[in-house]
C-alpha positions in Angstrom: 128.5 86.4 137.5 129.5 90.0 137.9 128.9 91.9 134.6 132.0 93.6 133.5 131.9 97.4 133.4 133.1 99.1 130.2 133.4 102.7 129.0 130.9 102.2 126.3 128.3 100.9 128.7 128.9 103.8 131.1 128.5 106.2 128.2 125.3 104.5 127.1 123.9 104.6 130.6 124.7 108.3 131.0 123.3 109.4 127.6 120.1 107.3 128.1 119.5 108.2 131.7 120.1 112.0 131.6 118.9 114.6 129.1 121.4 116.7 127.3 121.2 120.4 126.3 122.7 119.3 123.0 119.6 117.4 122.0 118.1 120.5 120.5 117.0 120.5 116.9 119.8 120.9 114.4 118.4 124.2 113.1 118.8 125.8 116.5 122.5 124.9 116.9 124.8 127.8 116.3 128.2 127.4 114.7 131.4 129.2 115.5 131.3 131.7 112.6 127.7 132.7 113.4 128.7 133.4 117.0 131.6 135.6 115.8 129.3 137.6 113.5 126.9 138.2 116.4 129.8 139.3 118.5 131.0 141.8 115.8 127.5 143.3 115.6 126.7 143.3 119.3 129.8 143.2 121.4 129.9 146.2 123.8 133.7 146.3 124.2 134.1 146.5 120.4 131.5 149.2 120.0 133.3 151.2 122.7 136.6 150.7 121.0 135.1 151.9 117.7 133.7 155.0 119.4 137.0 155.7 121.1 138.8 155.5 117.7 136.2 157.8 116.2 137.1 160.4 118.9 140.9 159.9 118.7 141.0 160.3 114.9 139.7 163.8 115.3 143.1 165.0 116.6 144.3 165.1 113.0 141.8 167.7 111.6 142.1 169.6 114.9 145.9 169.8 114.6 145.7 170.6 110.9 143.4 173.5 111.6 146.3 175.3 113.2 148.1 175.5 109.9 145.1 176.7 107.8 143.7 180.2 107.4 141.6 181.6 110.1 138.7 183.9 109.2 136.8 185.8 111.8 134.3 188.6 111.8 132.9 191.0 114.4 130.8 194.0 115.1 130.7 196.8 117.7 127.8 199.0 118.7 128.7 201.9 121.0 127.7 205.3 122.1 130.4 207.9 122.7 129.9 211.0 124.9 132.4 213.8 124.6 132.7 216.6 127.2 135.2 219.4 126.2 134.9 221.1 129.6 133.0 224.1 128.2 129.3 225.0 128.6 127.1 223.1 126.2 130.2 221.5 124.6 128.9 218.0 125.2 128.3 215.8 122.2 127.0 212.3 122.0 127.7 210.2 118.8 127.4 206.6 117.8 130.6 204.5 117.3 129.3 201.5 115.4 131.6 199.3 113.3 132.2 195.8 111.9 135.3 194.0 110.8 136.6 190.9 109.2 140.1 189.4 109.8 141.9 186.7 107.8 145.1 185.3 109.3 147.3 182.7 107.5 150.2 181.1 109.5 153.4 181.3 107.5 155.8 179.9 110.0 154.5 177.9 112.9 157.0 175.1 113.7 155.2 174.1 116.9 151.9 173.6 115.0 153.6 171.6 112.2 155.1 169.2 114.7 151.8 169.0 116.5 150.2 168.0 113.2 152.8 165.3 112.6 152.3 163.9 116.2 148.5 163.9 115.6 148.9 161.7 112.5 151.0 159.3 114.5 148.4 159.2 117.2 145.7 158.5 114.6 147.7 155.5 113.2 148.3 154.2 116.7 144.5 154.4 117.4 143.7 152.6 114.2 146.1 149.8 115.1 144.7 149.6 118.6 141.2 149.2 117.1 142.4 146.5 114.8 144.0 144.8 117.8 140.6 144.9 119.6 138.9 143.5 116.6 141.5 140.7 116.4 141.1 140.0 120.1 137.4 139.5 119.6 138.2 136.6 117.2 140.1 134.9 119.9 137.6 135.8 122.6 134.8 134.3 120.6 136.8 131.1 120.1 137.7 130.9 123.8 134.1 131.3 124.9 132.8 129.0 122.2 135.2 126.2 123.0 134.8 126.7 126.7 131.2 125.8 126.2 132.2 122.6 124.4 134.9 121.9 126.9 132.4 122.2 129.8 129.8 120.1 127.9 132.3 117.3 127.3 133.5 117.4 130.9 129.8 117.2 132.0 129.3 114.2 129.7 132.3 112.4 131.1 131.2 113.2 134.6 127.7 111.9 133.9 129.3 108.7 132.5 131.5 108.4 135.6 128.4 108.8 137.8 126.6 106.1 135.9 129.6 103.8 136.2 129.8 104.3 139.9 126.1 103.8 140.3 126.3 100.5 138.5 129.3 99.6 140.7 127.2 100.4 143.7 124.3 98.2 142.5 126.7 95.4 141.9 128.3 95.8 145.4 124.8 95.6 146.9 124.0 92.5 144.9 127.3 90.8 146.0 126.6 91.9 149.6 123.1 90.4 149.5 124.4 87.0 148.4 127.3 87.1 150.8 130.1 87.5 148.2 131.4 90.8 149.8 131.2 92.7 153.1 129.6 96.0 153.9 132.9 97.9 153.3 132.6 97.3 149.6 129.1 98.8 149.6 130.2 101.9 151.6 133.2 102.5 149.4 131.0 102.3 146.3 128.5 104.6 147.9 131.1 107.1 148.7 132.5 107.1 145.1 129.0 107.4 143.7 128.2 110.4 146.0 131.4 112.1 145.0 130.7 111.6 141.3 127.1 112.9 141.7 128.5 116.1 143.4 131.0 116.5 140.6 128.2 116.2 138.1 126.3 119.0 139.7 129.3 121.3 139.6 130.0 120.3 136.0 126.4 121.3 135.1 126.9 124.7 136.7 130.1 125.2 134.7 128.1 124.5 131.4 125.6 127.2 132.4 128.4 129.6 133.3 130.1 129.0 129.9 126.9 129.7 128.0 126.4 132.8 130.1 129.8 134.1 129.0 128.8 133.5 125.4 125.6 135.4 125.9 127.6 138.3 127.5 129.9 138.4 124.5 127.2 138.6 121.9 124.0 139.7 123.7 122.3 136.7 122.1 120.7 133.6 123.8 122.0 130.2 122.7 120.4 126.8 123.5 123.1 124.7 122.0 126.1 125.0 119.7 127.8 122.7 117.2 130.7 120.6 118.5 134.1 119.9 117.1 134.7 116.4 115.6 137.6 114.2 116.8 139.0 114.0 113.3 140.3 117.6 113.5 143.9 117.4 112.3 146.3 117.7 115.2 149.4 119.1 113.5 152.5 121.1 114.6 152.5 124.8 113.8 153.7 125.7 110.3 156.5 126.6 110.0 157.6 124.6 113.1 160.3 127.1 113.9 160.0 129.5 116.9 162.4 132.0 115.3 160.1 132.4 112.3 157.1 133.0 114.5 159.0 135.6 116.6 160.2 137.4 113.4 156.7 137.5 112.1 155.4 138.8 115.5 158.1 141.6 115.4 156.8 142.7 112.0 153.0 142.2 112.4 151.9 142.1 116.0 149.3 144.9 116.1 150.0 146.1 119.7 153.7 146.2 118.9 153.1 148.2 115.7 150.9 150.6 117.7 153.6 151.1 120.2 156.0 152.2 117.4 153.5 155.0 116.4 153.3 155.9 120.1 157.1 156.5 120.1 156.9 158.5 116.9 154.1 160.7 118.3 156.2 161.3 121.5 159.2 162.3 119.3 157.1 164.8 117.3 155.6 166.2 120.6 159.2 166.8 121.8 159.9 168.7 118.6 156.7 170.7 119.1 157.8 171.7 122.7 161.3 172.7 121.5 159.7 174.8 118.8 158.2 176.9 121.6 161.4 178.9 121.4 161.1 179.6 117.7 159.6 182.8 116.2 156.2 182.8 114.5 155.2 184.6 111.4 151.6 185.2 110.2 150.1 187.1 107.3 147.1 189.1 108.4 144.4 190.9 106.2 141.9 193.0 108.0 138.9 195.0 106.8 137.0 197.5 109.0 134.1 199.8 108.4 132.1 202.1 110.7 131.7 205.5 112.3 135.0 207.3 112.7 134.5 207.3 116.5 134.9 203.6 116.4 138.5 203.9 115.1 139.7 206.0 118.0 140.7 209.2 116.1 142.1 211.8 118.5 139.8 214.6 117.0 136.8 212.9 115.5 135.0 216.2 114.9 137.8 217.5 112.7 137.9 214.2 110.9 134.2 214.3 110.1 134.5 217.9 108.8 137.3 216.9 106.5 136.0 213.6 105.3 132.5 213.1 106.5 130.5 209.8 106.5 131.6 206.4 107.6 135.2 205.2 107.5 136.6 202.1 105.8 140.0 200.7 106.7 142.0 197.9 105.0 145.1 196.4 106.5 147.7 193.9 105.1 150.4 193.0 107.5 153.0 190.5 108.5 153.0 189.7 112.2 156.3 188.4 113.7 156.4 187.2 117.2 159.7 186.3 118.9 159.4 184.5 122.3 161.8 185.8 124.8 160.7 184.6 128.2 157.6 182.8 129.3 158.4 182.2 133.0 160.2 178.9 132.2 157.1 177.2 130.8 158.7 176.2 127.5 161.8 174.7 129.1 159.6 172.8 131.5 157.5 171.4 128.7 160.6 170.3 126.9 161.9 168.4 129.9 158.5 166.8 130.4 158.5 165.6 126.7 161.9 164.1 127.1 160.6 162.0 130.0 157.4 161.1 128.1 159.5 159.9 125.2 161.7 157.8 127.5 158.6 156.3 129.1 157.1 155.4 125.7 160.3 153.8 124.4 160.7 151.7 127.6 157.0 150.6 127.3 157.6 149.6 123.7 160.7 147.6 124.7 158.8 145.9 127.5 156.0 145.0 125.1 158.5 143.7 122.5 160.0 141.4 125.1 156.6 140.2 126.2 155.5 139.5 122.6 158.7 137.5 122.1 158.2 135.5 125.3 154.5 134.9 124.5 155.2 133.8 120.9 157.9 131.3 122.0 155.8 129.9 124.8 152.8 129.4 122.6 154.9 127.8 119.9 156.1 125.3 122.5 152.6 124.9 123.9 151.2 123.9 120.5 153.9 121.3 120.0 153.3 120.0 123.5 149.5 119.9 122.8 150.1 117.8 119.6 152.0 115.2 121.6 149.6 115.4 124.5 146.5 114.8 122.4 147.9 111.5 121.2 149.3 110.5 124.6 146.0 111.3 126.3 144.1 109.3 123.7 146.3 106.4 124.3 145.9 106.8 128.1 142.1 106.3 127.7 142.7 102.9 126.0 145.3 102.0 128.7 143.1 103.0 131.6 140.1 101.2 130.0 142.2 98.0 129.9 143.3 98.6 133.4 139.7 98.9 134.6 138.8 95.6 132.9 141.8 93.8 134.3 141.1 95.2 137.8 137.5 94.0 137.6 138.6 90.5 136.6 141.1 90.5 139.6 138.2 91.7 141.8 136.1 88.8 140.7 138.8 86.2 141.4 139.7 87.8 144.7 143.1 89.3 143.8 141.9 92.9 143.9 139.6 94.8 146.2 136.8 97.3 145.6 139.1 100.2 146.2 141.3 99.1 143.3 138.3 98.9 141.0 137.0 102.3 142.0 140.4 103.9 141.6 140.8 102.4 138.2 137.5 103.7 137.1 138.3 107.2 138.5 141.6 107.3 136.6 139.8 106.2 133.4 137.4 109.2 133.5 140.1 111.5 134.5 142.0 110.5 131.4 138.9 111.2 129.3 138.6 114.7 130.7 142.4 115.3 130.2 142.1 114.2 126.6 139.2 116.6 125.9 140.9 119.5 127.8 144.1 119.0 125.8 142.2 118.9 122.5 140.6 122.3 123.2 143.9 123.6 124.5 145.4 122.7 121.1 142.8 124.6 119.2 143.0 127.8 121.4 146.8 127.8 121.6 147.0 127.7 117.8 144.8 130.8 117.7 146.7 132.5 120.4 150.0 131.9 118.6 148.5 133.5 115.4 147.3 136.4 117.4 150.8 136.9 118.9 152.2 136.8 115.4 149.6 139.3 114.2 148.2 136.9 111.6 144.9 135.9 113.3 141.9 136.7 111.1 138.3 135.5 110.7 139.4 133.0 108.1 140.9 131.0 110.9 137.4 130.5 112.3 136.1 129.6 108.9 138.8 126.8 108.8 137.6 125.5 112.1 134.0 125.6 111.0 134.7 122.8 108.5 135.3 120.5 111.5 132.1 121.3 113.4 129.5 118.6 113.7 125.9 119.9 113.5 124.4 116.9 115.3 127.1 116.8 117.9 125.8 115.3 121.2 128.3 115.6 124.1 126.8 112.7 125.9 127.7 110.4 123.0 130.4 112.3 121.1 132.8 113.3 124.0 134.9 110.2 123.1 136.6 109.5 119.8 134.4 107.2 117.7 137.1 104.6 117.4 137.5 104.3 121.2 133.8 104.1 121.7 133.5 101.4 119.0 136.4 99.4 120.5 134.8 99.6 123.9 131.5 98.3 122.5 133.2 95.4 120.7 135.1 94.4 123.8 131.9 94.4 125.7 130.2 92.1 123.2 133.2 89.8 123.1 133.2 89.0 126.8 130.3 87.8 128.9 
């Protein structure tokens, strides 16, 4: 009698017949939080973002310097030759001097607004760095669960290959005893060959997923811990799209950074307008040197009257009133108006995108919740369909194509279930990122549901389904 194919048997054949990368010692299996910590320490994009912030924050002290005193010193060494247009009336004297100048801006409206703009730019840069750090949390989770997704898909593909191999063996047995024709053998062979090709592709996808994890952290991984099937599948809390949108409007890091970009553009506009304003500086200057260095009209008479080196101290208020600069200031004002308009429109576009993304992700999480349960039930339904189709094949009411199609749909439902399960996890994290609430604690929460001895070849199915399949296999000959 033809032995009935079951999902548990196929899983057993696949896990026993092919080695799995997850069979590494438990001590070598890395968890999600450890991968994230490695990414924080070694990720090149994050290091570049930190360096960029380190450069951008220097705009504040640079702008503040324009409001603080400026002290400079200098010296001059010269030789002065005087020819009075008379015989032997040529004199050569030194004209050496040194000086120190202290200038304190008293009224510099343009520099003040430049300083205010610099502070806004600094806040924008800090938020952009925080957004990069937050994105690394999501990127770590995406790469980590993509590895698990590809491993589970490989496991189901291997189980499917084992099932089709067993079906091919049974078709050959039936053909040998005259219970079926060559067509059944050829159909089974074609399905097995396709499954084998799919398994090869799935194995490459596992390797690719591990490679992405290595690129993220610059660390080599042999295996990682898997997520258990008992992870709670719950709607987002609160399950209200408007609440999530309101939170995103207040806390989305990129949106907050865009607010500071607008503020910086407004201050820059004020700075350009202040190019029309007068400037006032207090200047203190001290000079000492030979009298020739000071440019007296009759240095000989001065020397005879006073003799020796000259000291000169100056205290002054310097007022400068811009009158005409070739239209430069007006042009800069017009440019700043356009830059401000550009920044405001970019902020509005980002706000709309954040609202759309938040609403879409809220719907996605709710859809994922329903899909996980529906996909899980579809595995049971397809497994029953396979068994019923096999019985029909034995009694002659179904053909081999029906059996192969039923098996193919069964393993498709298994892959759909696992894909939806990982989609649920990642969509939850993406929703929190859009709302600006994503933090490393979310990875800590997921870590509680990681299984250190997770073996994709055995654990890609929920335990209750695998147990039910095994019991059905024992109950029927």
